[in-house]
N, C-alpha and C positions, 0 to 999 in steps of 0.2 A: 504493500500500500504506500509506503514511504517513497519508493522508487517511482511508482506510477504517479503519485502526486507531484513529485519534482519534474518529471518529464512533461506532465500536463502544463505546469506553470512556466517551465523554461523553454518548451518547444511548441507544444500544441497551441497554447494561448497566443503567443506572438505571431505564429504563422497564420492562424485563423483570423486574427485581428487585421493583419495586413491584407489578407484576401478579402475580408469583409469591406475594408475601405476601398479597395479596387472596384469591387462590384457596386458599391454604393455610389462612387463617383461616376461609373459608367451608367448607372440607372438614372442619376440626376441629370446627366448630360442629355439623355433621351427624353426627359420630361420637359414640357413647355413652361419653363420658369417665368418667362415673359409671354403671356398669352395675348396675341394680337388678333382682335376680331373687330368687325364694324361696330362703331359706337362703344368701344371697350374702355375700361378704366383699370389701370394698374397702379398699385402702390408699392413704392420701393423706399423703405425707411421713411424719411420725412418728405418724400417727393410723390406727387400724384400725377400720373400721365393719362390724359384724355385724348382720344383720337376719333376721327369720323370714319373715313373709308380706309380699307386695308387691301393691298394687292401684294401677296407674298410678304416680303420684308419691307415694303414701301407703305408708308401711312400718309394720309392727307389731313390737313386742318388739325394740327397738333397743338395742345395746350398743356403746359407743365407747370404745376404749382409746387414751389419749394418752401416748405415750412420747417426745415430742419433746424433753423436758428430761431430762438425766441424773440430776438430783437429785430432781425431783418427778415424781409419777405421778398420772394422773387416769383415773377410770373413770366414764363417763356412761351412764345407763340411762334408758329411757323406754318406756312401753307403746305409744306411737304417735308418728309424726312425718311431716311432709311435706317433700319436697325440690323446690326450684325453682332454675333457672339464673338467678342474680342478675346476673352480669356476663359476657355471652357473649364479649367480647373477651379477657378475662383468665381465663376459665373458673373463676369463683368461684360456688360453689353455696350457697344459703341453706337451712339445716336448721332447721325450726320444730318444737320438741319440746313434747309434751303431758305435763304432770306429770313433769318430769325429776328425777332424783336424781344428785348428783355426789359421788363419793368421792375425796377429795384426800389423797394420802399423801406422806411424805418419808422419806429414807434413815434419819433418826434415829429412826424409829418413830412419829413424829407423824402424825396423820390427822384429817380433818374430813369431816363429812357434811352436805350441803346439799340442799334440795329447793325446788321452785317449781311454780306452776300452769302457766306457759309459759316457754319460753326460746328464744333464737335463736342459732344457731351458723353461722359461715361456714366452708366448706371450700374451700381455695385450691388449685387444680390448676395454677396458672401455672408453678410450678417444674417440675412433671412434664412439661408440654407444651413449655416453653421460651419464650423471649422472642420473640413474633411481631412486635412493633412496633419492634424494634431494627434500625437500618439501618447497615450498615458504611460507613465513609468511602469505600471503594473502589466502593460502589454508588451514590454520589452524583454528580451532574453537576458540572462545573467551577464553574458559577454557584452551586450549593448549597454547594460546598466553600468558595468565597470568602466567602459569608455566614457560615459557621461560623468561618472563620479570623478574620474581623473581630471576632466576639464574643470569641473567646479572646484576641485580641491586646489587647483592653481590659484584661482581668485581668492579662495578662503585663506590660503597660506599668506597671500599678500595682506589680507585684512588682519590676520593674526600678527604679522610682522609689524604693521603700524600700531596695533593695539599694544604689543609688548614694548615697542619703543616709547609710546606715550606713558605706559605704566612705569617704565624705568625712570623716565623724566619726572613723573609725578612723585615717585618715591624719593628722588633726590631733592625735590622741592619741599617735601615733608621734612626731610632731615635738615634742610636749610631753614625751616620754619616759615616759608612763604605760603605753604599749603597746609591744610589741616588733615588729620587722620580720617576725619569723617568724609572728606572729599575723595581720599584714596579708597576708602571702603566702598563708597558709592560708585566709583569708576570701575572697581573690580566686578561689580554686578552687571556692568555693561559689556561683558565679554561677547564678542561677535558670534552670531549664529547664522550660518549660510542656509537659507531656506531650501534651496534646490539640492545642496549637498546632503542635508539631512533627509530630505524626501526620497532621493534616489538611493541613498544608503539603506533606508528603511525598507524600500521595496526589494532591494537585492537580498537582504537578510530574511525578509519574509518568505522568499522562495525556499530557503533552507530551513527556517524555523517551522513553517507550516508542514513541511515534509517530515521532519524529525519528530514533530508533535504526535504524529500517528503512532510512532514507536514509544515515545515517552509516556503517552497516556495509557499504554498497555500496563504499566506498573500499577496504576490505580484500578484498571480493569481486573487484574489478577486478584487484588484484594476484594473487590466487590463480588467476584465469582465464588469466593470461599465463604461468603456470608450465608448462613442458614436461617432463612426467614420464611414466614408464610407468604405465599404469592411471590416467591423469590424472583421469578423471571420478570414479573411486572415491576417489582421494586428495583431490581437491578437495571432494567431498561430506563426507569425514571432517574436513578442515580447517575447513569451514564449520560443522559441528556443534560442533567444539571451540571455535571463535570464539563461537558462541552460548552455549555453556556458560560460557565465561569471562565474557561480558557479564552473564549472570544471576547468576553468583557474585559479581561486583563489585557488582551492584545489591543483592543480598541482604546482602552485607557492609556496604554503605553504609547500608542501612536499619537495621542493628543499631547503628550509631554515632550516629544522630540523637538518641537519648535519653541519650547519654554525654557529648557535647561541646556546650557552649552556642553552637553555630553554626547558622545557618539550615539547615533540612532540605533546602532547594532545592540547596545546594552539594553535599551528599552524593548526592542523586538524579541530578544532572547529571554527577557525576564519571566514571562509566563511559562516558558518551557522549563526554566530553572526552578521556579517555584513549585509547579505541579510535579515535575520529575523528582525533586527532593522529597516532596510530600509522599509520593508513591513509594519511593525506596524506604522511607522511614516506616510507613505502614506495613510494607513487606517484612521488614526486620522485626517489627513488633509482633506480627502474626506468626513469624517463624519461631520466635522465642516462646510464644504462648502455645 
């Protein structure tokens, strides 16, 4: 079970996640993100596009309302325009306008009118569709996680270097009497914590910790298996479920602490295994002596 859990987390999950993203991008590219029909209305974030007639990718009598800014307002009109998909991966459309007119207004009553022979406007659907290229740390293999950790450790080492230099200087100032011990104590509490280094380190060690937990929890299972109680199977099942819940609670609590204390995330992730593993061994020793 331990080996199967690790293979699933370190190989099956990353491969299936990558394949899912490929299929999802392919599917979204085939869907009409911008639906052009006669008399259609499309909303893209804070922009509303209204058109009259449509012939393939060419539209007539276009009106575009831009309310993305609270202070400023824009109204764009054009007798005709063409729409093409400029960036299929991020779903960015290119709107090429013929003889456009732009009315620019402000809350203070100011306004301006501009016109041109041609204009180009990009319509960004990426926020509507969601980030397709984002890969969660939990979806990476251990090798990929180690590469990411190595990169973030470089920047963290720089942060620690500056912190230690400032700490040494502050200690000298305390000795000289220009700074108080309270300031030194307060500065020590500000030890840098690299969010991404902790996050990726936690995900790397979770792959190993969750896999070995299957074996470690067997120690508690052996103890529960030797309990002679009425309805033993039912009670044993209930106790096993409670043990699993306790483990996941400890793991969840440990994950919340990795961004609070300047301690390696590995220690927090392995803490539930150490606690329950030690408890299981102690109970086995007690049962053996009795």
